[in-house]
Structure formats: C-alpha cells, structure tokens
N, C-alpha and C positions, 0 to 999 in steps of 0.2 A: 510340587504335584508330581515332578517327573519323577524325584526320589524316592515319591510315596507309592509309586507303581501305579498311578492313575492314568498315565498317557499310554496310548497305542501308535502305532505306526505302521498302516498297511496290516493291522491285525495282532501286531506283536507287543507286548509290554516292552517301553526302552528305559532303561534308567541312566544314561548317560548324558548327563549334561552337556550342551551346546551341539546335540543330535541334529543334522541339517536335514530338510527336506523339501520337495519340490512340488512344483504343481500339478504332476500327477500322482502325489501319494495321498494316500486317505489317514487323517490323523482323527483320534477320538480322545476325549477326557470324560472319564468318569461313565464312557460306554457310548455318550454322544458325538457325534460331529463336530469338530470344531469349526465356528464360523470363519468364514476366509475374510481378512481384510478388506473394506472397502476402498475401493481408490478414491483420492482425494480430488478436490475440484479446487481448481485456480483459475481465477477471471480476472479481466481488466474490463472498468464499466469505463465510458464517457460520461461522469456526471456533470448534466447541466446546471446551472443557476435556478435557485428556488427549490432544491431538493435537498433535505436532510441526510445525513451522514449517518442513519440509524436505519433498524430494521422494523423499528414500530415507533411512532410517534404520539404522545397523549395528547398534543396539539393538533392532532389529526392531519398534521402538514402531509406534502407528498415526501418518500423515503425512497432509497436508493433501493429496496425490496420492491416497491413496485414496478421497476423498471427489468427486474430481471425474468429471465424466462421461467416459467410454470414448470414443476416437476423437479426442481433442482435440491439437491441435498441441502441443510442448512447452512449456508455463510454466514461469515460475518465481514464486516470493512476493516480493511489493515489500516490503521489509523484513521483520521480524519479530513476532511475537506469542507471549509466553511458552507454555509447556506447559500451566500452571496458569490462563491467562488466556483470554478468549475475544471473538468481536467480529467486525469487517470486518477481512479481510484482502484485498487485492488481488494478483492473479495476471494475468502479461502474457508474450508473447514479443517485448514492443518494448521493447527494453535501453536505449534511448535514455532514453525517458520513465521508466521504471523508476529509473534513475538519478538524473534530476532530481527525483522525488519524494521519493528519500530522502535527498539531499543536503543538508545544515543550510543550503546558501546559499540556497534557495529558501523555504526557512520552512513547508511544506504542513501546516497545522491537523491534528492529529489529537485527537479528542475521545473522553476517558473516562470512564465512569461507575465509581466507585469505592465498593463498602461496606467501609467500618471498625467496628471494633470500639469501643462506647464514644459518648460525644458530642463531637461535635468543639467544640475552641475557636474563638472569632471569631477572635483574634490568631493562629491557628495556617492558617488559611485566607486571613489577608493576608500572612502569612511565604512560602505557597505561592507566591501573586501576585507578590510582590516577587523572587524567587529562593532556591531554599534550598541549603545546603550539607551535603552528604552527603559521608560518607568518603572514596568514590570521584571525586566531583564537585562543581563549583559548577553549578546549574541556573539556567537562564535562567530571567527572569520568564514567568509563564504566565497564564492567566485560571483562577479557581477559584471555585466558586459552592456553597452548599449544599443539596442537594436536599430534604434531609429530616435531623432531627437526635433522636436520642432515647438514652437511658439504656443502652441495650444495643446500637444500633448507628447508623450515619448514613452518609448517601450523598452524596458529593461529585463534584460534573463538574469534570473538569481538561481544559483545552486547552492542548496543548504545539505548540509549532512546531520542535523538535527531538526526538530518538528515541534516546537512548542506551539500555544494554542494562538492562532493567528498572528504567526512571527511575523511573516512579511510584511503585513499589513502595518503592525506596529512598528518595526524597522522602518520603513518609509515614512509613517506619522512622524516619528522620534525627529526625523531630516527635514520635515516641513511641507511633505507631498501628499496631496490627497489622492489616493488609488480610486481609478476609474473602473478597472476591470483585474481579475487574477486569474490565469489558468496555469494547471500544472500539468506540463507537456508530456513528462516524463518521471516514472519513478524507478530508480537502480537501470536497468536494461530495458524496461517496458516501456513503449511510448504510444503516443494516439494511433499515431500511423492514418490510416484512412477511416477509422471508427468514426462515426458519426454522434451528437449529444443525445445520451439517454440509452446508447446501445453498448452490448457488450461481446466480448470473444472469451472463448478458453487461452489460455496461456501457451505459445508455443512449447516443444521440448527445448528449444534453444534458451528462451527466457526461462524457464523455470531453473534450468540448469545454473545461469549466472545468475538468478535471484540466491540459490542456496550457495553459491560460492560467496 
C-alpha cells in the first residue's frame, strides 16, 4: 500500500517503508483516515467455584462472562480453571499474549493451594516434585511444599509450568489423595491479592510488563 502511493501522512504521499508516525500525525489510506489501534484489555478475575471458564455455556450454567463489568471489549479466558476450582483467571483480547501465556514452551508458572483429605506423606511431596505418572500423562517435575498437615486434612502448594486438563487433581489422585478444594493463587506475577470471589480488576502496568517478559 505504501509502495503503491495509497498512504498519506499529514496530507503528503509517503513511499518509504518504515516511515514513523506519532500521536499527532494524520494518516490516510485511499483518502480515508486510518483507524487508530484500540488499547488492549487485560483483566484478572477471582473465579469462584461453580462458574464455567467460557464466555457462553450451552447448559446455561453461570460463566465468567456473567461476572465481568458491562461494556468491556470482547475478552477471552487465558487457559482454563475447572468448574469446581477457584482463583486467578486472566482474560484479555490480546490473542498473541494469551497464546504465549498458555503455550508449554514458555513455561509460565501457575501456583495452586490444594486442600486434600488426610495427612500428606513427605515421600509423596517429593514424588510431586520429581514428576507424577497418571493414567493420562506423565507430569513434568514441579515445585511442591506442605503448608499444613493434619490427620483430617492437609494443604499443599503446587507450582506448575504446564497446564494439562485437571492436572493437579489427577496428580494427587494418582498418589491416592482426595482433593477437597483447589485454588489458583497466582498466574505468573499476577496474584489474587485483595480480590474477592467474583470480582475483577485491570492488570497493573508492572504485572503486564512482567507477563510479557
């Protein structure tokens, strides 16, 4: 389009590829003003239990879309969070960033707090760290530590760099534990903080910069 003389900047035809323009410049293509790119939207939502991580559900269940403020651009969830799990869920209309955040090659860390039935055995925590084989897949090594352990229930922190379907639950099931609750408390640099279930906020400049990095 530039080489064909179809682009004007401040009323003058430009033919140099790589011509730079600023906020105050007027750009026209074929005589019509070029649309300015709209700023992208980046949100973190505290997804409650009992909400589907989709924007529409054929079964008419409550979706994350129902929890978002009205008037937002069309955003989509970054990855998934199970119906019976809660915690950090990112949403954006930046498809490139969403792809990078969910692609296994980039290994973005996701931190979960898992409450299980009974007292956890130290050797099972070490097995989690070295990689658990489930009937469906072989999990990569992860970081795992015990936050509390009692006869009735224990709480484990698990940090993953991959995101297979219901991975944490299947890992613990393979070790013989029943998961009572699962909460994702952090996605990369983005933590729940003071967010309440069902509420959302925009990412900070610092969070977005670290996510991109």
